[in-house]
C-alpha positions, 0 to 999 in steps of 0.5 A: 395452651394446656398440657395433658399427660397420658398413660398409654400403651404402644403397639407392643403393649408397653406402658408409656407416659407422654405429655402433649400440648392441646386445646382440649382433652379430645384433641389430645386423645385424637393425637395419641390415637393417630399415633397408634396408642391405646389410651388408659388415662388422661389428665391435665398437667398443672403448669406455671403461670398461664397468661392466656388462661388468666386473660381468658378468665377475665373475660365475662359471658354477658346475658346478651351473649347467652341470649344470642346463643340460645336464640341461634341454637333454638332456631337450628334445633327447630330446623332439624340440625343435629345438636353436634352440628349446631354446636359446631357452627355456633362455636365457630361463630362465637365472638366471646373467647370464654364462651367459645372455649366452653362451647368447644368442650360442651360440643366434645362432651355431647359427641361422646354421649353426654346430655346437653344439660349435663355438659353445660353444668360443667361450666357454671361460669357461663351457664348458671343453674337456671339455664341448665335446669330449663335445658334439662326440662326441654330435653326431658319433654322433647321441646328443647327448641321451644325452651331455648327460645324461651330462655332467649326471651328471658335473657333478653328481658333481663339484659333490657332491665339491666341496661335501663338501670345502668343507663340511669346510674351512668349520669349521676356516677359520672357527675359525682366523679367529675365534681370530686375531681374538680373539688380536689383539683381546686383545693390542691392547686388554686387554694394554696395560691390564695392561702400564701397571699392571705398569710402575707397580709396577716389577720385571721381568716374566716372559719369557712375559708380556714376549713378549705385551707386545712383541706388543701394542706391535707391534700398537699401533705404526705398524709394524703396518700392515706386517703386512697388506702383508707378507701380501698380498705373500707371497700375491702372490709365491706366486701368481706362483710357482705360475703358473710351470710349475716352481712349479706342479709343485713345489707340487702335489707338496708338496700330495700329500705333506701330512699328513692333507690329502695323501691327500685331495688324491690321492684327489680327483684320482684320482676326478676323473680316473676320472670324467672319462676314463670319461665321455669314453670312453663318449661316444666321444671318441678315447682320446688326446684323452681323455687330453689333456683329462683331464690339463688338467682334473686340477687337479694338475700331477704327475698331469697329467705322469703322464697325458702319459706315458700318452698318449705310451705309447698313441701308441706302441702301449702301454697306460695302466696300465703307463705311469702305474704307473711315475710312482708317482702313482696308487694300486695299486688304481686301476692294477689296475682300469685294467689289467683294463679295458684287457684286457677292453675295458671300460675305461669301466666300470672307470673309473666303478667306480674313480671311485665307489670313490674318491669314497666314499673322499673322503667318508669321508676328509672325515668323518674329517678333520672329526672330527679338526679339530673338537677340534683347532681348539677346542684351538687357540682355547682355547690362544690365549685361555688363553695371554693369560690365563696371561701376564697372571696370571703377574706377579700372583705377584710383584706381592704382593712388590712391594707389600710 
């Protein structure tokens, strides 16, 4: 538990300092007030390694967790339950420990007079800019319950889209790992047995068999441990490169051009953009702010740059559709729908239709990709195992001659 140091005054007016262990600043403040102290300042004391805090930081607040919280809080607010009471109920019921801690602090801040959206902004790991902006728009317009329900629908759609993509990738990833493990296992334990037999008989091995024997020798040598180190170093270098602005822009551009997967990445990004931008527009968030937030949450730097161009065009009195069309990132159909929405004044409705269309496209693309990947991965698995069997049986044709 965290520790707090307080600069206090006792009943005689003497200045004292005390340290107390508490779950939150509010709990520490209440503890000192009950003892009759006047509180001048409270600050958290930095201690040693806090295992509880470290384990809590490993927990992740999922899209589903936020969707459930939004739906429940929207229902409570619509029923006339006060914000403080509603937050208290949902905090007690929350099953995610990290979100529960954040909600406790949000509830404390709201009790002390802080706006709900401002209290949420103190926890960016749980509530991103999109969430806070929509909540702020709901507070300003007096339609917080409606906005929370829209947020829940938006997050539920995002969770469904993520689950579709994850389910499509589960099979090929599993089969790939299985194929590599089988190949390494056969090279490490089976090929050496045959290799010793071949060496005793003498003669030259076929080229393909010799390659497999060389792989086996490498896997059984001390140099094999350099392989996992090299793989870790490669991914570490890739992560460092991707964190740079130029690296992220380059790799995100590559992802959009990948065969099979590139089209899926593009459609997923367009669906996310349309759904997010439409939800922000409906909530009453200013269009420039909406474009900025949508760009930050797009997940692809190429699309983020296109939306920055659109935001600059709108700032100068232009329209969104012509600006993003010049970047040649968005599909023609999406640009046409956005253009119609701008001309008719129903941009949010058009964006929602674009989101529905491309989410269906993603679903169909995922199904098609899965149907293609299944036989392909079976061929890869069979090919890796079969190559070892072929490599082992090729020398048999020359063994008979060696025996004679």
